[in-house]
C-alpha positions in Angstrom: 117.0 233.9 60.2 120.6 234.4 59.3 119.8 234.0 55.6 117.2 236.8 55.9 119.7 239.1 57.6 122.3 238.4 54.9 119.7 239.0 52.2 118.7 242.4 53.7 122.3 243.5 54.1 123.0 242.6 50.4 119.8 244.3 49.3 120.7 247.5 51.3 124.2 247.4 49.8 122.8 247.1 46.2 120.4 250.1 46.9 123.3 252.1 48.3 125.6 251.3 45.4 122.9 252.2 42.8 122.2 255.5 44.5 125.9 256.3 44.5 126.1 255.4 40.8 123.2 257.7 40.0 124.8 260.5 42.0 128.1 260.1 40.3 126.8 259.9 36.7 124.0 262.5 36.7 124.6 265.3 39.2 127.2 268.1 39.4 130.1 267.9 41.7 128.9 270.1 44.6 125.6 268.2 44.9 127.5 264.9 44.5 129.4 265.4 47.7 126.4 266.4 49.7 124.2 263.6 48.4 127.0 261.0 48.8 127.5 261.9 52.4 123.8 262.0 53.1 123.2 258.6 51.5 126.2 257.2 53.5 124.8 258.5 56.7 121.3 257.2 55.9 122.7 253.8 55.1 124.7 253.5 58.3 121.8 254.7 60.5 119.4 252.4 58.8 121.7 249.4 59.4 122.3 250.3 63.0 118.7 250.7 63.9 117.5 247.8 61.8 119.8 245.3 63.5 119.1 246.6 67.0 115.4 246.0 66.4 115.6 242.5 64.9 115.6 240.6 68.2 118.2 238.1 66.9 120.0 236.1 69.6 123.2 237.5 70.8 126.3 235.7 72.0 127.3 238.6 74.4 128.3 237.9 78.0 125.3 237.1 80.2 124.4 239.6 82.9 125.5 238.7 86.5 121.9 238.3 87.6 118.9 237.6 85.4 115.4 236.2 85.4 114.9 233.2 83.2 111.8 233.6 81.0 112.1 230.8 78.4 114.5 228.2 77.1 114.5 226.7 73.6 116.9 223.9 72.6 117.9 223.7 68.9 120.5 221.4 67.3 123.6 222.2 69.3 122.5 225.6 70.8 120.3 226.8 73.6 118.3 230.0 73.0 117.2 231.6 76.2 115.1 234.6 76.9 116.2 236.5 80.0 115.5 239.7 81.7 118.3 241.5 83.4 117.6 241.7 87.2 119.7 244.8 87.8 117.9 247.1 85.4 114.5 247.6 83.7 115.6 247.0 80.1 113.5 244.8 77.8 114.2 241.0 77.8 117.0 239.8 75.6 117.6 236.6 73.7 120.9 234.9 74.1 122.5 232.0 72.3 124.5 229.5 74.3 126.6 226.6 73.1 125.5 223.1 74.0 127.0 221.1 76.8 125.6 218.1 78.8 125.9 219.9 82.1 124.3 223.1 80.7 121.5 220.9 79.3 120.9 219.4 82.7 120.9 222.8 84.5 118.5 224.3 81.9 116.2 221.3 82.0 115.9 221.7 85.8 115.2 225.4 85.4 112.6 224.8 82.7 110.8 222.3 84.9 110.8 224.9 87.7 109.4 227.5 85.3 106.7 225.2 84.1 105.8 224.5 87.7 105.2 228.2 88.2 108.3 229.1 90.1 110.3 232.3 89.6 113.8 231.5 88.6 116.8 233.8 88.9 120.1 233.0 87.2 123.4 233.9 88.8 126.7 233.9 87.0 129.5 232.5 89.2 132.7 232.0 87.3 134.2 230.0 90.2 131.8 227.1 89.5 133.2 224.6 87.1 129.9 222.8 86.5 129.4 224.5 83.1 131.2 226.8 80.8 129.0 229.9 81.5 129.1 229.5 85.3 125.3 229.6 85.4 123.4 228.6 88.6 119.7 228.9 89.1 117.8 229.6 92.3 114.1 229.8 93.1 113.0 233.1 94.4 109.9 233.6 96.6 107.0 235.7 95.2 106.6 238.9 97.1 102.9 239.4 97.8 101.7 242.9 98.7 100.9 243.7 102.3 97.1 243.7 103.1 
């Protein structure tokens, strides 16, 4: 995944450099300035929107409350899919560093998910049981009134 991102960034940079070269060598000065600025703006906007839509795992701070949707363990990382409980944004993928205590907590949460329970994660920095301060609780399903 990281190799693909690096490849695309390098490819976009080469395209951008070739466009700038063509502009500098073959177009008069007034048009050069306009085209250079427009190509630069296009390049920046393309990169910003492209990386926002990739879905790559982020290492940002976890939200204070979140619904756990899925956990995947790779070599020395956990990749978790969560939905922020405080807003209606789309689910986000986070990458967490491995620790034995976090492994234990996420295994329990995964077992509860597989058993059909809704799980909510709460960040409590006062807890010293793992680096991220994550604690999971089962929440009851709310059935509609008849």
